[in-house]
C-alpha positions in Angstrom: 10.6 -11.3 -17.4 10.8 -14.6 -15.7 8.5 -15.7 -12.9 9.6 -15.0 -9.3 9.0 -17.7 -6.8 8.6 -16.9 -3.1 8.6 -19.5 -0.4 6.0 -19.2 2.4 3.9 -21.3 4.8 0.6 -23.0 4.1 -2.4 -21.8 6.2 -5.3 -23.1 4.1 -4.9 -25.5 1.2 -5.4 -24.8 -2.5 -3.9 -23.3 -5.6 -5.2 -20.4 -7.6 -4.0 -17.7 -9.9 -5.4 -14.1 -10.1 -4.7 -10.4 -9.9 -3.3 -8.9 -6.7 -4.8 -6.2 -4.5 -2.3 -5.0 -1.9 -2.6 -3.0 1.3 0.0 -2.0 3.9 -2.8 -1.8 6.4 -4.2 -4.7 8.4 -7.8 -5.5 7.6 -10.6 -6.2 10.0 -13.3 -8.1 8.2 -15.9 -7.3 10.9 -16.9 -3.7 10.1 -14.1 -3.3 7.7 -15.4 -5.1 4.6 -19.0 -5.3 3.4 -19.7 -9.1 3.1 -22.5 -8.4 0.6 -20.3 -6.6 -1.9 -16.7 -7.3 -1.0 -15.9 -3.6 -0.8 -13.6 -2.3 1.9 -15.7 0.1 4.1 -13.0 1.0 6.7 -12.3 4.6 5.9 -8.9 4.3 7.6 -7.7 1.5 5.3 -5.9 2.5 2.1 -8.2 0.0 0.2 -11.3 2.0 1.3 -14.0 1.8 -1.4 -12.1 -0.9 -3.3 -13.5 -4.4 -4.0 -11.4 -7.4 -2.9 -13.8 -9.9 -4.6 -12.0 -12.4 -6.9 -8.6 -10.8 -6.1 -5.5 -12.2 -4.4 -5.6 -10.1 -1.2 -2.1 -9.2 0.0 -1.7 -7.6 3.4 0.5 -7.5 6.5 -2.1 -9.2 8.8 -5.7 -9.2 9.9 -7.1 -7.5 13.0 -10.2 -7.2 15.0 -12.9 -9.4 16.4 -13.1 -13.2 16.1 -16.4 -12.7 14.3 -14.2 -11.7 11.3 -13.7 -15.4 10.6 -17.5 -15.7 10.1 -17.5 -12.6 7.9 -15.0 -14.2 5.6 -17.1 -17.4 5.6 -20.2 -15.2 4.7 -18.2 -13.6 1.9 -17.4 -17.0 0.5 -21.1 -18.0 0.6 -22.0 -14.6 -1.1 -19.3 -15.1 -3.8 -17.7 -11.8 -2.6 -14.5 -13.3 -1.0 -11.0 -12.9 -2.3 -9.6 -15.8 -4.4 -6.7 -16.2 -2.0 -5.1 -14.4 1.0 -1.4 -13.7 1.5 -0.4 -12.3 4.9 3.1 -11.3 6.0 2.1 -12.6 9.4 -1.3 -14.4 9.7 -3.3 -14.2 12.9 -6.0 -16.7 13.9 -9.0 -14.7 12.9 -8.1 -14.5 9.2 -6.5 -18.0 9.2 -9.7 -19.6 10.6 -11.9 -17.7 8.2 -9.8 -18.8 5.2 -9.8 -22.5 6.4 -13.5 -22.8 7.0 -14.2 -20.9 3.7 -11.7 -23.1 1.7 -9.8 -20.0 0.5 -6.2 -20.7 -0.2 -4.0 -18.8 2.2 -0.3 -18.5 3.0 1.9 -16.4 5.3 5.5 -15.9 6.4 6.9 -15.3 2.9 10.7 -15.1 2.7 10.3 -11.5 1.4 8.4 -8.4 2.5 5.3 -9.4 0.5 3.5 -6.0 0.7 6.6 -4.3 -0.7 7.2 -7.0 -3.4 3.7 -7.4 -4.9 1.9 -4.6 -6.6 -1.8 -4.1 -7.4 -2.8 -6.0 -10.5 0.3 -8.3 -10.5 -0.8 -11.7 -11.8 0.2 -14.2 -9.1 -0.3 -17.8 -8.3 -0.8 -18.8 -4.7 0.1 -22.5 -4.3 -0.6 -23.2 -0.6 -0.1 -26.9 -1.2 3.5 -26.3 -2.3 4.0 -23.4 0.1 4.9 -21.0 -2.8 3.8 -17.7 -4.3 4.7 -17.1 -7.9 4.6 -13.6 -9.5 3.8 -14.5 -13.1 
């Protein structure tokens, strides 16, 4: 099978390859993710009790308090953050968190990214080139 390239928009610079973890639910990092472990603790999220550390997090958008940006930053300092973030539609909380934490992030893909990528797909996020490649 050949690689699939998806065009998108850069939010936070960087290029990284890893395995995807996908949710159809928006994530609030404040109260929704444990920054010490990287485990989703929001019981209403389909990723409840799953770890997003070192994964390419694929989601429709973020939600919640502006403090969520700092939680992402704390996760980066704790080495519990995702490798990259892909949103269908990014909002400022997640975008700022990714930028200050130097986590590659993209949004506005030219496909429904949540429906296109599956858990454990190996993907490359190249925010510098504004592409996502499903390897």
